[in-house]
N, C-alpha and C positions, 0 to 999 in steps of 0.2 A: 824380284823386280816387277814381275807381273802383278802380284797382289798389291804391291805398293802403288803401282800405277792405277789399279782399280780403286783403291782407297782415295787417291787424289781426285779421280773422276767423280766418285760418290760425294766427296766433300764439296766439290765445286757445284754439283747439282743441288745440294742442300742449301748452300749459300744463296744460289740463284732463286730458290723458292722462297726463302725467308726475306730476301730483298725485293720480292715481287717482280723479278726479272724473268721468271719462268713460271707459268701457271701449272698448278697441280691437276693434271688431267686424268691420272690413273685411279685416284681415290674416288669411289662411288659416293653419291649424295647420302645414301643411308648411313655409310660409315661416318660421314661428317656430322649428321644429326645425332647419331648415337654418342659420338665423342662430346658434342656440345651438351647433351643432357647429363652425361656423366660429370663433366666439369662443373656445371651449374649446381647439380646435386651436392657435390663435394663442398662447394663454396657456401651454400646455404646451411648445410649441416654443421660446418665449422662455426658460422655465426650463431646458430641456435645453441650449440653446446657451450659456447663462450657466454651467451646471455644467461643460460641456466646456472652456470657456475657463478656468474656475477650476482645473480639474484639470491642464491643460497648464501653467498658470502655476506651480502647486505642483511639478509634475514638472521644470520648468525650474530651480528651486532645487536639486532633487536632482541634476540633470545637472551643475551647477556643482561640487557636492561630489564627485560621482563622477569628474569630470575632474581635480580636485585629487588624488584618491586614485590615479588612473592615473599622474599625474606623479610622485607619491611612490614608486610601484613602480619606475618607470623610473629615477629619480634614485638609488635604492638599488642597482639593478642596475648602473648605471655606476660607482658608488662601489666595489662589490665587484669588478667587473672590473678597475678601475684600481689598486686597492690590495691586493687579496687574490686573486692570480692562481690560487691553488690551489683556490679555491671556484668552479669553473666551473659546476657544476650549480646552485648557488644563484643565481648571476648569470643563468643561462639561464632558470630558472623565474620569477624576478622580472621579467625582460624580457618573457616570454610573457604573464604575468598583466597587466603594465602595458599591453601592446598590446591584450589582450582587453578590459580595462576601458575603455580609450579608445574602442575600436570599439563597445563596448556602449553607452557614453554617446552616441556619435554616432547609433547606432541608435535610442535613445530620443528624441533630438532630431528625427530624421526621422519617428518615430511622432507626436510632437506636431504637427509641421508638417502631416502627413497628416490628423490629426484636425481641425485648424483649416481647412485648405484644401478637404478633400474632404467634410467632414461639417458642421462648425459654420457656415462661411460660406454654403454652399448652403441650409441650413435658414433662416438669417437672410434670404437672398434671397427664399425662399418667403413669409416674413412680410411683406417690404417690397413684393412685387409681387402675387402672386395673392390673398393674404389681404387686402391693403390695397385692391385693386381691388374685391373682393367687399364689403368694408365700405363703400366709397364708393357702390357701386351700391345697397346696402341703405338708405343715408341718402337717396339720391335717391328711392327707392321710398317711404320714410316721408314725405318732403316732399309728394310727389304724393298719397299716400293721405290725409294730414291736410288738404290743400287741398280734396280731393274731399269728405271727410267734413264739413268746415266749410261748404261750399256746400250740402250736403244739409240741414244744420241751418238754414241761412239760408232755404232754399226752404220748409222746413216752417214756419218762423215767419211768412213772408210769406203763406202760405196760411191761416194762422190769423187774420190781421188782416182786418178788414171793409172798410176804406177804401182798400185797395191796388188800383191800376188793373191790369187784365188784361195790358196789354203788359209791365208790369214783371215780372209773374209768369212770362210767356212767356220773357222775356229771361233770367230766372234759371234756368228749366228748360233752355234751350239751353246756358247756361254749364255747368250740371251735367252735361249729356250729353257736352259736350266733355271735361270733366274725367274722366268715367267711362271714355271711350274711351282717354284718355291713361293713366289708372290701370291699366286692364287690360293695355295694351301694356307699360307699365313693369313691372307685376307678373310677366308672363310672362318678360320679359328677365331680371329679377332672380332669379327662381326658377331658371332655367336656369343663370345664372352662378354662383349659390351651389352648386347641385348639381354643376356641373363643377368648381368650385374645391375642394370637399370630396374629389371623386374624384382630381383631379390632386395635391392635397396628400398624399393617402394614399399613392399609389404613388411619388411623389417622396421622401416620408419613408422608406418601406420601402427604396428604392434607396440612400439615404444611410446608413441603418443597416447595410445590407449592406457599404457601403464602410467603415463603422466596424469591422465584424468583419474585413474584408479587411486593414485596416491592422494590426490586432493579429496576424492570421495571418502576415503578412509579417514582423512584428517577432519573433515567437516562432520562426518557421521559420529565419530567418537566425541568430538566437541559438543555436538548436539545432545548426545546421551548424557554427558556430564551435566549440562545445563538442565536437561529434563529432570534429572535426579534432584537438582537443587530447587526446582520450582516449588515443591511443597514447603521447603524451608523458607523460601522467599515469601510465600504467602503467610506463613506463621509470623515471620518477622514484621511484615506490614501490619498484620492484625495487632501485634504487640505495640507497634508505634501508634496506631490509631487509638488503641485503648489507653495508652499513656497520655496521648493528646487530650482525649476526652476527660480523663481524670484530672489533668491539669486545668482544663477549662472549668470543670465543676468546682475545683478548689478555688479558682479565681472568682467564680460567681458567688461561692459561699463567703469568701472574704469581703467581696464588694457589698454583699447584702448586710454583713455585720457592721461594716464601717461606713457605708454610704448613706447619707441622709435622703437619697433619692430612691429608696427602695420601693415606695409606693408608686412612684412614677414609672419605674421599670416594670412593675406588675401591670400597670395600665397599658404600657406599650405592647405587652404580649397579648392583650385583648383586642388590639386593633391590627394585628399582623395580617397581611394579605398574601405576599409572596412567600412561597414555601410552606403555607398553611394547609392543613388537611381540608380538602374541599368541602366535605360534609360539615365540619366544624365551622368553617367560614360561612356557609349558607345558613346554618342554624343561627349563628350569631347575627347575621344581617337580616334574617327572615325573608329570604328571597330564593328563587330557583336558579339564579345566575348571579355571580359576584358583581357588585356594583361597579367595580373598576372595569370589568369586561364589558358591561353594558355601555359605559361612557366611552371606552376606547373604541368599541365597534362603531358607535355613532360618529365619532371623530374621523375614523378611517373612511366610513361610507361617504362622508362629505368631500373626500378627495379622490374617490375612485375614478371619476370621469376625467380628471385633470392631471393626476400624478403618475409618473412612471416608476416601476421597480418597487412597488409596495411589498414589504416584508423581505425584500432582497437587499436594498441599499441600507447602509449603516447610518445610525444617528450619532450624535455627540455623546461620548461616554459620560462626561460630567453631568449633562442634563438628564440623561437616563437615570443615573443613580440618585440625583437630587429628587426626582419625582418618585422613584421607588421608595426612598426614605420617607418622603412626605406621606405616601399612601400607607406604608407600614406603620407610621406613627399616628395615623388618623388625623393628620393636619389638613387644612383647606388646600385644595388643588383644583386647577381648571385646565383640562386637557386641550380645550379649544384655543387657549392662549399660546400653545406651543406652535411656533412658526414652522418647524420641521416635522411633518407628519411621520417621518421615518423613526423619530424618537418614540412615538406612540406604538408603532409596529414593533420596534425592538422591545418595548415594555411588555407587549402581549407575548412575544416569543419567550422572553425571560420568565414571565408568569407560567407559561406552559411548561417550560423546561424545569422549573422548580416545583411543579405541582406535586402535592402529597396526598395520599401515601403512595400513589403509583402514577405513572404517565397516563395521559388521557385515554389511550387505547389499552392500557393495563399490560402487565407482564404476562399474565396467564393466557392472554389471547394473541400474544405475539406470534407464536409458531403457527397457529391456525390461519392468521392473516397472511403470513409469508407463504404458506403452502398453497394459498389460492392462486399464486402466480403460475403454478403447474397446471391449472385448469385452462385448456386451450379455448373452449367455447366461452365467448364473452358473456352471454346471458347467464350461463351457469356460474361463472366467476362472480358476477355482480350479485347473483342470488346468494351465493355462499358468504360473501362479505356482508351482505345485509343481515343474514342470520347471526353472524358473529357479533356484529355491532348491536343487534337487538338484545343480546345477552348482557350488555354493559349495565352497570348500576345506573339507576335512573338519573342521578345528578351528573354523572359522567356523560351519559347519552345526551342530556339537555345541552351541556356545554359544547359537546362535539357537533350537535345539530346547528347551533348558532355559528360556530366557527366555520364549518363547511359551507353554510349558507353565505357567509361573508366572502369566503375564498371563491365560491362559484360566481358571485357577483363581480369580483375583481377579474376573474378569468374571462368573463364575458365582455370586458371592456378592452378593445384593441389598443387604446391609448396607454393602458397600464403596462403593456409588453410583459405581462406575467400570465402565461397560459397555465393550465393545470399541472404540466410537468415542472415548470419553473417554481410554482407555488409548493408543489410536493417536495422539491429539492430543499427548500429553505424551512418548511414547516414540518415535514415528515420526521426528521431526526429529533424533533422536540416532543412529538406525541406518540411515536411508535418506537419504543426503545427495548432492547434485549436486556434481560437481567443478568445474563452470563457474559461470555466472551463476545466482543463485537467483531463480526465477520464482514469484510468489505463487500462481498457479494450480497449479503443480507441487507446492507444499507441500500443498494440499488433496488433490490426487490421490495423493500419497505417503501421506497419512493414510488415504485410502480403501484403498490396497493393504494397509497394516498392519492395518486393521480386518478386511479379508477374511481375512488370515492367522490372526488371533486367532479369528475366528468359525469357521473351518474347520480348526482345529488337528488334529483326529483324521484328517481326510481327507488333509492335507498331510504330516503327520509320522508317521502310523500309530500314534498313541497316545503315552503318556508316555515320557520317556527312561528308561533303566535306572536303578534305584535304587542307592544306595550300599550296598556290602556291610558297611561298618562306619561307625558314626556318627563325625562329626568333633567333637572337644571344642569347647566354647564359646570357651575361651581359646586363642589361637593365638600361637606364637612361631616366627618363621621360622628353620629350621635352617640350619647352615652350608651354604655352596654346594656343598661336595664330597660332602655326604650327601643332597642333595635328590633326586637321580635315583632313589634306592632307598627313599625315605621313605613315599610314598603312591601307591597305585594304586586309586582309589575307583570309577572308572567304566569300564564296557565301552566300547570304541571303537564309534562309531555310523557305519555306512555310510549315506550318503544314499540314499534310494529312487530307483530308476530308472524311467523311463516310456518307452513306445513310442507312436507315433502311432496305432496301431490298437487297442491293448489298454489297459485300465485297470489300475492297480496293485492287486495282491492283497496283503492285509495279514494276517499271522498274529499276532494279539494274544496267543494262548495261549503262543506261543513265548517272547515277551518277559516274560510274567508267571510262567511256570513254570521259568524258567532261572536262578533266583536263585543257584544253587550253582555256576554255570559259572565257571571261572577267568577273572579279568579279564586283559585284554591291555594291554600298555603302548603308549604312543604317542610314544615317544622319537624316532621318525623322522618326526614330522609335517611337519617342514620338507622332507622328501624327497617329499611328496605331489605327484603329477604335476599335480594341479588347481591348486596354488599358482602365482600369477603372479610374475614376477621383481620384486624389490623392492630398492631401494637404501636401506640403513638410515641413510645419511647425508642422505637427501633430506628437506627440510622438509615439514611438512604444508601442504596447499593449501586455500585458501578463496577462492571466487569467481574461480578461475583464476589467483590470485596466490600464489606461494610465500610462506609466512609464517614468521617466526622469533621468538624471544623468548618470554617467559612469556605464557601464555594468561590473559586476564582473565575472571573469572567474575562472574556476578551474585550477590547475597547469597543467593538461593535455590538457586543452581546449577541453575536450571530454564530450559529453552529458551523457556518462555513469558514470562519476565520477571516483574517484580513486579506487573504489572497483573492477573495471574490469581490473585485473592485467594480466601480461604476463603469469603467471602460470595458469590462467583460460582459456588459449587459447585452445579451442576445436572447431572442425568443426561441426557446427550445421547441422542438417538434413534439406535439402531444400524441 
């Protein structure tokens, strides 16, 4: 009867706490905080494990589709091998891709298993063991606390009553003391258990999350190794494709030469080509030190330096650009001054530089030397090193570079153009400083830095402007017959690249170049005989990313290396 009465008192106390009619004053704040952390940890771990299982289930459906794709690759490979024995390359690449796809899906399956076995299941085990034990311990603590609190209330009521015998009060006091002792012991045990549970749950969760990352690391590492092993095969397949394309183009040319009545006209067109032509061949054919198109284009651009914004940055109309490119290559009459949009002329210049043969303007062999100058901290030493590298360029390349940088420095000096050296280097640099092997993003930025330095230090590097023309070139140009070109125009003095020594700086005599306008010009018909020129195979294809390429070059609408994302609205003047 006594125990039954005690249970009723405890139940009443519990109901009063839950209905907020009696405040929980015996439980310390630390206990409440520990219980809150334990509960929140349990809830978040449950959400996390459910999400992992949901993700692996979704990935499992993707694995089935990927496996079916791998089977289709392999079936196609077998069909080609058995029925089209001449398509060995196609059968081979289908087989390799099928094997890769099958291995990739198997790798994804192993990733899913790792996420479940090494991450999700251990986290669920934490919920079912440590956190569950902590929750049960807290329930036992609450039961003892409520019983102790209920007897305290009962003792207080007995003391208020007048007719209660002292032995009964003494008995109630002894029971309360016993319950107090038990409450304190259970409170200490529960506090320690909750504290330890939170600590253990923390480091075990961190460990499992590390396993989560390890699973993905293994997945991506193995996938990368497989792809790395396939890169040589991909390279060979691409070479095969380019070779077959070239053979097909040659066969088309042979057929057209046999059946076309315009064979002689096609031969004459090849003698007037400007874009994508070997620079030394073009100069010998024109009998000049600078391509006639470049002379006329630079004159047209100079007429707009003081009034036009965004030269070489803004895009021209693609249709007009390629109409003029075709006219120039076919040797037809053209007049650059009649073009209302000067940006078309700028795009033509960038297109010419991008297609320059046999090498970019700053050549492949000097690419690393120029990029390495960015590591030189001293500005004067960096400029000196760049000057030495540029002075080793072939004479005709150096001449073209001299005129180009002179034009860019004039543009940069005009605030109206909003094209400082850094802006100009961004749009011109990728067309003249090109890596023959893999293109690295960091090298593009360093290359632009090199071109910026060249523009900023034009006078120090080149010793002043190039020699002016002795007679103006008319706006309208018609290419003369091939047999009269070597004697038709000699507008520029040949420019000797400046030389440097390790101990002395270069001396520049500007008066000599400005007061010598009446000096007889010298021809450069023997440019190809320059000892600085490197051996070049005219039949060799251009190279991009280490892979010989053939076929027509595809250009963007703007003919700009920046692509269509560099809009007029983005026109800001970069800091130099």
